[in-house]
C-alpha atoms as one frame of an Amber mdcrd trajectory, in Angstrom:
protein
 -12.446 -16.254  16.149 -10.660 -14.350  18.855  -9.057 -11.004  19.160  -6.640
 -10.918  22.110  -5.153  -7.699  23.508  -1.986  -8.513  25.523  -1.391  -5.385
  27.604   1.861  -4.873  29.332   1.138  -2.975  32.526   1.575   0.769  32.402
   4.551   2.550  33.811   5.031   1.720  37.456   7.265   3.141  40.211  10.951
   2.296  39.865  11.672  -1.320  40.833  15.064  -0.470  42.253  13.789   2.245
  44.517  10.620   0.375  45.669  11.308  -1.142  49.130   8.003  -3.035  49.645
   6.916  -6.326  48.026   7.208  -5.966  44.272   3.673  -7.124  43.548   2.475
  -4.082  45.526   4.364  -1.629  43.286   1.794   0.860  41.959   1.714   3.000
  38.778   3.406   6.354  38.617   1.655   9.415  37.082   2.753   8.501  33.593
   1.323   5.026  34.085  -2.071   6.389  35.290  -2.188   8.527  32.029  -1.276
   5.363  29.998  -4.066   3.408  31.770  -6.612   6.170  30.738  -5.425   6.115
  27.163  -5.716   2.377  27.130  -9.329   2.670  28.345  -9.966   5.287  25.645
  -8.630   2.875  22.988 -10.401  -0.292  24.128 -13.703   0.884  25.631 -15.590
   0.992  22.342 -14.526  -2.632  21.481 -16.892  -5.571  22.094 -14.857  -6.995
  24.931 -15.717 -10.459  26.347 -13.285 -10.513  29.337 -10.629  -8.545  31.266
  -8.031 -10.705  32.896  -5.087  -9.333  34.860  -2.122 -10.415  36.931  -2.725
  -9.640  40.599   0.267  -7.292  40.683  -1.035  -3.847  41.712   0.498  -2.238
  38.595  -1.477  -4.571  36.342  -4.743  -4.197  38.174  -4.415  -0.349  38.104
  -3.640  -0.481  34.398  -6.988  -2.079  33.520  -9.270  -0.639  36.249 -10.241
   2.443  34.212 -11.281   0.079  31.352 -13.311  -2.178  33.707 -15.078   0.890
  35.103 -15.963   2.144  31.650 -17.080  -1.167  30.198 -18.727  -2.609  33.292
 -16.800  -5.852  32.780 -15.561  -7.550  35.914 -11.751  -7.861  36.384 -10.653
 -11.400  36.589  -7.564 -11.272  38.836  -5.678 -14.269  37.830  -2.740 -15.560
  39.964  -1.599 -17.866  37.109  -0.319 -14.871  35.033   1.780 -13.289  37.752
   5.256 -12.269  36.593   7.339 -15.138  35.209   4.408 -17.468  34.950   3.016
 -18.617  31.534  -0.105 -17.087  30.123  -2.891 -19.354  28.982  -5.001 -18.053
  26.200  -8.811 -17.963  26.564 -10.740 -20.837  25.094 -13.862 -19.051  24.163
 -14.379 -16.788  21.072 -14.588 -12.987  21.475 -12.384 -10.083  22.351 -10.220
 -10.550  25.380  -7.875  -8.282  27.323  -5.041  -9.845  29.335  -2.784  -7.536
  31.385   0.537  -9.014  32.251   4.289  -8.425  32.459   7.398  -7.751  30.377
   8.556 -11.289  30.725   5.578 -13.505  30.218   3.985 -11.610  27.238   7.162
 -12.075  25.118   7.340 -15.677  26.351   3.820 -16.244  25.208   4.481 -14.622
  21.746   7.633 -16.673  21.328   5.562 -19.885  22.055   3.034 -18.750  19.460
   5.980 -18.173  17.022   5.199 -14.376  16.885   8.342 -12.254  16.506   8.507
  -9.964  19.537  11.291  -7.381  19.537   9.562  -4.922  21.864   7.126  -4.934
  24.829   7.140  -1.435  26.385   5.199  -0.609  29.513   1.691   0.423  28.510
   1.986  -1.261  25.067  -0.554  -3.654  23.533   0.071  -6.675  21.282  -3.170
  -7.478  19.369  -3.535 -11.052  18.196  -6.087 -12.473  15.824  -6.626 -16.200
  16.620  -8.750 -18.588  14.598 -10.838 -21.435  16.099  -8.049 -23.849  15.448
  -5.626 -21.774  17.551  -3.777 -20.340  14.538  -2.537 -16.826  14.853  -3.776
 -15.033  11.745  -2.524 -11.520  12.370  -0.693  -9.444  14.926  -0.064  -5.842
  15.593   2.000  -4.010  18.175   0.860  -0.616  19.499   3.335   1.489  21.352
   2.087   3.379  24.496   1.129   7.029  24.289
């Protein structure tokens, strides 16, 4: 059995005003508060892994959680924006921090209705050993 927490990165600086490479775009103050709230929510879980897109905003979103749990951050180029997300193959509780395009794309592929994916939100998925999604829950950001 797996529990997967699909985290959309917290609120980042405005994409339209950011003049550097987009993958370097950091969190804004609200996003840093969201990342701490995320750590508060998930730190007591029995997490198996923390995987994140290499985009700075994603890494910054899960850094507080990594620090609190002592789990290493697996920075995974394969889940950069617009790339598909592969789900973990091992049982346990997994956090995956990604983007507003590839999280809904994954949910669609899993036949999970996704009508929202706000920055700082979490989609919780329960997945059985045969890959069937048994339950989902969407948590809006604080």
